[in-house]
C-alpha positions in Angstrom: 25.0 -8.2 1.9 26.0 -10.0 5.2 26.5 -6.6 6.9 23.0 -5.4 6.0 21.4 -8.7 7.2 23.3 -8.5 10.5 22.3 -4.9 11.0 18.7 -5.7 10.2 18.7 -8.6 12.6 20.0 -6.4 15.4 17.4 -3.7 14.6 14.5 -6.1 14.5 15.5 -7.7 17.8 15.2 -4.3 19.6 11.8 -4.4 21.5 9.2 -1.7 21.0 9.2 -0.7 24.6 5.8 0.9 25.0 3.9 -0.3 21.9 0.4 -1.3 22.7 -0.7 -2.9 19.4 -4.5 -2.8 19.9 -4.4 0.8 21.1 -2.1 1.7 18.1 -4.5 0.1 15.7 -7.4 2.1 17.2 -5.5 5.3 16.8 -4.6 4.5 13.2 -8.2 3.7 12.3 -9.4 6.9 14.0 -6.9 9.0 12.0 -8.0 7.4 8.7 -11.6 7.9 9.5 -10.9 11.6 10.4 -9.3 12.1 7.0 -11.5 9.8 4.9 -13.4 12.3 2.9 -10.1 13.7 1.5 -8.6 10.3 1.0 -11.7 9.0 -0.8 -11.5 12.1 -3.2 -7.8 11.4 -3.7 -8.5 7.7 -4.6 -11.2 8.6 -7.1 -9.0 11.2 -8.7 -6.1 8.7 -9.1 -8.4 6.0 -10.3 -9.8 8.3 -13.0 -6.4 9.5 -14.2 -4.1 6.5 -14.6 -0.8 6.8 -16.5 1.5 4.1 -17.9 5.0 3.5 -16.8 7.5 6.4 -16.9 4.6 8.7 -18.1 3.1 9.2 -14.6 3.7 13.0 -14.6 0.3 14.1 -13.3 0.1 11.2 -10.8 3.6 12.0 -9.4 2.7 15.7 -9.2 -0.5 14.9 -7.2 1.4 12.8 -4.6 4.3 15.2 -4.4 1.9 18.1 -3.7 0.2 16.1 -0.9 3.5 15.2 0.8 4.7 18.8 0.6 1.5 20.0 2.2 2.2 17.5 5.0 5.6 19.1 5.6 7.8 16.3 4.3 11.1 16.9 2.4 10.0 16.1 -1.2 12.2 15.4 -4.2 10.6 14.8 -7.6 11.8 13.3 -10.9 13.9 10.6 -9.3 14.4 7.8 -11.8 12.1 9.6 -14.3 8.9 10.3 -12.6 9.6 8.9 -9.1 9.0 10.8 -5.9 10.9 10.6 -2.6 9.4 12.2 0.6 11.4 12.1 3.8 9.7 12.2 7.2 12.3 12.7 10.0 11.4 12.1 13.6 14.5 11.9 15.7 17.1 9.2 16.0 16.3 5.6 15.0 16.1 3.4 12.0 15.4 4.5 8.4 12.3 2.7 7.0 11.4 2.5 3.3 7.7 2.6 2.4 7.1 2.1 -1.3 4.1 2.6 -3.6 3.8 2.3 -7.3 2.6 5.1 -9.7 1.7 3.4 -12.9 -1.5 2.0 -14.5 -1.9 -0.4 -17.4 -2.7 0.1 -21.1 -6.2 -1.4 -21.1 -9.8 -0.3 -21.1 -11.7 -0.4 -17.8 -15.0 -2.3 -17.8 -16.0 -2.2 -14.1 -19.0 0.1 -14.7 -18.0 2.3 -11.7 -19.3 5.8 -11.8 -15.7 7.1 -11.7 -14.3 4.5 -14.1 -11.3 5.6 -16.1 -11.8 6.7 -19.7 -8.2 8.1 -19.8 -6.3 7.5 -23.0 -2.6 7.7 -23.3 0.2 6.9 -25.8 2.0 3.7 -24.8 4.3 1.6 -27.0 3.7 4.0 -29.9 -0.1 3.8 -29.9 -3.0 5.5 -28.2 -4.7 3.2 -25.7 -7.1 3.3 -22.7 -5.4 3.2 -19.3 -6.7 1.6 -16.1 -5.5 1.0 -12.5 -6.3 -2.7 -12.9 -3.6 -3.7 -10.5 -4.8 -1.6 -7.6 -1.9 0.9 -7.5 -4.5 3.7 -6.9 -5.3 1.9 -3.6 -1.6 1.7 -2.7 -0.9 5.4 -3.5 -3.9 6.5 -1.3 -2.7 4.3 1.5 0.8 5.7 1.1 -0.5 9.2 1.7 -2.7 8.1 4.5 0.2 6.3 6.3 2.2 9.5 6.2 -0.8 11.3 7.8 -1.0 8.6 10.5 2.7 8.6 11.3 2.8 12.4 11.6 -0.2 12.3 14.0 1.5 9.5 16.0 5.0 11.0 16.1 5.2 10.6 19.9 5.0 6.8 19.5 8.0 6.2 17.2 11.4 7.6 16.4 13.5 7.4 13.2 13.2 8.4 9.6 10.6 7.1 7.1 11.5 7.3 3.4 8.3 7.3 1.3 9.1 6.2 -2.2 6.6 6.5 -5.1 8.1 4.4 -7.9 7.4 4.7 -11.6 6.8 1.8 -14.0 6.5 -1.2 -11.7 4.4 -3.0 -14.4 7.5 -3.1 -16.7 9.7 -4.1 -13.7 12.1 -1.3 -14.6 11.1 1.5 -12.3 13.0 0.3 -9.2 16.3 0.0 -11.0 15.7 3.4 -12.6 15.4 5.0 -9.2 18.4 3.2 -7.8 20.5 4.2 -10.8 19.4 7.8 -10.1 20.9 7.6 -6.6 17.9 6.5 -4.5 20.2 5.0 -1.8 23.0 7.6 -2.2 21.2 10.9 -2.5 18.9 9.9 0.3 19.3 7.9 3.5 19.9 4.2 2.9 17.0 2.3 4.5 17.6 -0.2 7.3 14.3 -2.1 6.4 11.5 -1.7 3.9 7.8 -2.5 3.6 5.2 -2.5 0.8 1.7 -3.8 0.3 -0.2 -5.1 -2.7 -4.0 -5.7 -3.0 -5.2 -9.1 -4.4 -8.5 -10.8 -5.1 -8.7 -12.1 -1.5 -11.3 -11.3 1.2 -11.0 -7.8 2.6 -9.3 -7.6 5.9 -6.9 -10.4 5.1 -3.1 -9.8 5.3 -0.9 -12.4 3.8 2.6 -12.4 5.4 4.8 -14.9 3.6 8.2 -15.9 4.9 10.8 -16.3 2.2 9.9 -16.1 -1.5 6.8 -13.9 -1.8 6.6 -13.3 -5.6 8.1 -14.8 -8.7 11.0 -14.1 -11.0 9.9 -12.4 -14.2 11.4 -12.2 -17.7 9.9 -10.4 -20.7 11.1 -11.6 -24.1 10.3 -10.9 -27.7 10.8 -13.5 -30.4 10.9 -12.2 -34.0 10.5 -14.9 -36.6 11.8 -13.9 -40.0 10.1 -15.4 -43.0 9.7 -14.5 -46.7 6.4 -12.9 -47.7 4.3 -13.4 -50.7 0.9 -14.2 -52.1 -1.4 -16.2 -49.9 -2.3 -18.5 -52.8 1.4 -19.5 -53.4 2.7 -20.5 -50.0 5.4 -22.6 -51.6 7.2 -19.4 -52.7 7.2 -18.1 -49.2 8.5 -18.9 -45.7 5.5 -18.4 -43.5 6.4 -16.8 -40.1 2.8 -17.2 -38.8 3.1 -21.0 -39.1 6.5 -20.8 -37.4 5.0 -18.7 -34.6 2.0 -21.1 -34.3 4.4 -24.1 -33.9 6.3 -22.2 -31.3 3.3 -21.2 -29.2 2.3 -24.8 -29.0 5.7 -26.4 -28.6 7.1 -24.0 -26.0 4.6 -25.3 -23.5 6.5 -28.6 -23.5 9.3 -26.7 -21.7 7.0 -26.4 -18.8 5.2 -29.7 -19.0 8.1 -32.0 -20.0 11.4 -30.2 -19.2 10.7 -28.4 -15.9 10.7 -30.6 -12.8 7.1 -31.3 -11.9 7.3 -30.1 -8.3 8.6 -26.7 -9.2 6.8 -23.5 -10.4 7.2 -22.1 -13.9 5.0 -20.4 -16.4 5.6 -19.4 -20.0 2.9 -17.1 -21.5 2.7 -15.8 -25.0 0.7 -12.7 -24.5 1.0 -11.1 -28.0 1.3 -12.5 -31.5 1.5 -9.8 -34.2 1.9 -10.6 -37.8 0.3 -9.7 -41.2 -2.3 -7.2 -42.4 -4.8 -9.1 -44.5 -5.8 -12.6 -45.2 -4.3 -13.1 -48.7 -0.7 -11.9 -47.9 1.9 -14.0 -46.1 4.0 -11.5 -44.2 7.7 -11.3 -43.8 7.8 -11.3 -40.0 5.9 -12.4 -36.9 6.7 -10.9 -33.5 5.7 -12.7 -30.3 5.9 -11.2 -26.8 6.4 -13.6 -23.8 6.2 -13.5 -20.1 8.2 -16.1 -18.0 7.6 -16.7 -14.3 9.5 -18.8 -11.8 10.5 -18.9 -8.1 14.1 -20.2 -8.3 17.2 -19.1 -10.3 17.5 -22.6 -11.7 14.0 -22.8 -13.1 14.4 -19.2 -14.4 17.5 -20.1 -16.4 15.9 -23.3 -17.7 12.8 -21.5 -19.0 14.8 -18.9 -20.8 17.0 -21.6 -22.4 14.0 -23.7 -23.3 12.3 -20.7 -25.0 15.4 -19.9 -27.1 15.9 -23.5 -28.1 12.3 -24.0 -29.1 12.2 -20.8 -31.1 15.3 -21.7 -33.0 13.9 -25.2 -33.7 10.6 -23.8 -35.0 12.6 -21.6 -37.5 14.9 -24.4 -38.5 11.9 -26.6 -39.3 10.6 -24.0 -41.8 14.1 -23.4 -43.3 14.0 -19.9 -42.0 16.8 -17.7 -40.6 17.4 -17.9 -36.8 14.8 -15.8 -35.0 15.8 -12.6 -33.1 15.3 -13.2 -29.4 15.4 -10.1 -27.2 15.3 -10.0 -23.4 13.3 -6.9 -22.8 13.3 -6.8 -19.0 13.3 -8.9 -15.9 13.4 -9.0 -12.2 14.2 -11.4 -9.4 11.7 -12.8 -6.9 10.9 -10.8 -3.8 12.3 -12.6 -0.8 10.9 -11.5 2.6 13.4 -11.3 5.5 12.7 -14.0 8.1 13.5 -12.0 11.3 11.7 -9.0 10.1 8.6 -11.0 9.2 8.5 -12.6 12.6 8.8 -9.2 14.3 6.0 -7.4 12.4 3.9 -10.5 12.2 3.7 -10.6 16.0 2.7 -7.0 16.2 0.0 -7.3 13.5 -1.5 -10.4 15.2 -1.5 -8.7 18.6 -3.2 -5.6 17.1 -6.3 -7.7 16.1 -9.0 -6.8 13.6 -7.5 -8.1 10.4 -6.9 -11.8 9.7 -3.1 -12.3 9.5 -2.3 -15.3 7.3 1.3 -16.2 8.1 2.9 -18.7 5.7 6.2 -20.4 6.0 9.1 -20.2 3.5 8.2 -23.7 2.3 4.8 -22.5 1.0 4.6 -21.3 -2.6 4.8 -17.5 -3.3 2.5 -15.5 -5.6 3.0 -16.3 -9.2 3.0 -12.6 -10.2 6.2 -10.5 -10.1 7.4 -7.3 -8.5 10.5 -5.2 -9.0 10.5 -4.4 -5.3 13.1 -7.2 -5.4 15.6 -4.6 -6.6 15.6 -2.9 -3.2 16.0 -6.2 -1.4 19.0 -7.1 -3.7 20.4 -3.6 -2.9 20.6 -4.6 0.7 17.2 -3.6 2.3 15.7 -6.5 4.3 12.0 -6.2 3.7 8.5 -7.6 4.1 6.2 -7.4 1.1 2.5 -8.0 2.2 -0.5 -9.1 0.1 -3.8 -7.7 1.3 -7.4 -8.7 0.4 -9.6 -6.3 -1.5 -13.1 -7.9 -2.0 -16.0 -7.5 0.4 -18.2 -10.4 1.5 -21.1 -9.4 -0.7 -19.0 -9.3 -3.8 -17.5 -12.7 -3.0 -20.9 -14.2 -2.3 -22.3 -12.8 -5.6 -19.5 -14.4 -7.6 -19.9 -17.7 -5.8 -23.6 -17.7 -6.5 -22.9 -17.3 -10.2 -20.2 -19.9 -10.2 -17.7 -17.3 -11.5 -14.2 -16.5 -10.2 -13.5 -13.0 -8.8 -11.8 -10.7 -11.2 -8.1 -10.7 -10.5 -5.4 -8.1 -10.9 -5.0 -7.0 -14.6 -8.6 -7.8 -15.3 -10.7 -5.0 -16.9 -13.3 -5.8 -14.2 -10.9 -5.6 -11.2 -12.6 -3.4 -8.6 -11.6 -4.0 -5.0 -13.5 -2.3 -2.2 -11.1 0.6 -1.9 -12.2 1.8 1.6 -11.5 -1.6 3.1 -8.4 -2.1 1.1 -6.9 1.3 2.0 -7.8 0.8 5.6 -6.1 -2.5 5.8 -3.0 -1.2 3.9 -2.6 1.8 6.3 -2.9 -0.4 9.4 -0.4 -2.8 8.0 2.2 -0.2 7.0 1.8 1.9 10.1 2.0 -1.0 12.5 5.0 -2.2 10.7 6.8 1.1 11.2 5.8 1.1 14.9 7.0 -2.5 15.3 10.5 -1.5 14.1 10.7 2.1 15.4 8.2 2.3 18.3 9.3 4.1 21.4 
């Protein structure tokens, strides 16, 4: 790891000799405007046809076809449905630009004329799907950035490795691509960049030093009871009561066991048990999401969940519950030197509001498996960009309502503003590192 960090520090310290950030920004915006009709159509198509993790066959095909048409070296089915597209432009650094492919298993309620009504099998059942985390914006910006960098080849030198990753929402896609040889079959990146839209004002770019997103752990807890007639509970061991105790008591891990000044969240997002009101079931299965910023709090939350689940079962005289760690990923940590380099270029370019935050500021409580690339030795900057226009923000404020956030069925950022900001951010980042 030390070798990679030293290499990155040397790379970032190299000045972009002829880079004029305001002029570069104007050229980027002009290229996006020139191609906007096709980009808008691409966004609408992706929005209408979301696919869940590791099922993004159509989505991956659409992106691969676009990159092939641009003349890039395209490899499909990396890590399942992942796509790798290589843009070579002479000697220089190799730069990773990553987008996500997957949507979420939920019904869209935005009321948009192109709202998704797509249904897909996920977790063994047919469900609506929606790009409620904004990955449709990211994918469109990913394509647009390739178009910009091709048009501006005279202003940079190196290799850009465009990665379209499956199943970010399950935090398993990055590892699947790495396991399939992402950094051995293809050039190992010297640095990497990614963007993510949030419910912030459009035109805002959050550049966070240090920890940018949280650790994530997905767990299931299966309480094993003894079923029977609802009128004779004494002849049963009720797993629903066990689960109810657990849902309440597990929050004391956060409120009473976690140090008050640290970040940690335990969410029970699914509680499945029983079929009708007069039958006490045999089992109850709960699905949990744990979030934290530090390894110490991450370990403490997992231990606290397991201890509380076992105690809830013991109180009921039941067998120990089955606790399964389904998936997890570490926090994304932005590289300090790289953040300083690109931050200076973004600020000099003007136009967007660049919100730089120090390592001591808290990161975003959501999680991202982009961290797997960082852990594999790719110093990176992961940006958050605003997606809501002023009129939408004003309307929400007038109603006294919060803006719909990521994973809301009403999440509908201004895609034109979001895509434009994302393309500027990614393109300027490449120029900051590889500019001639």
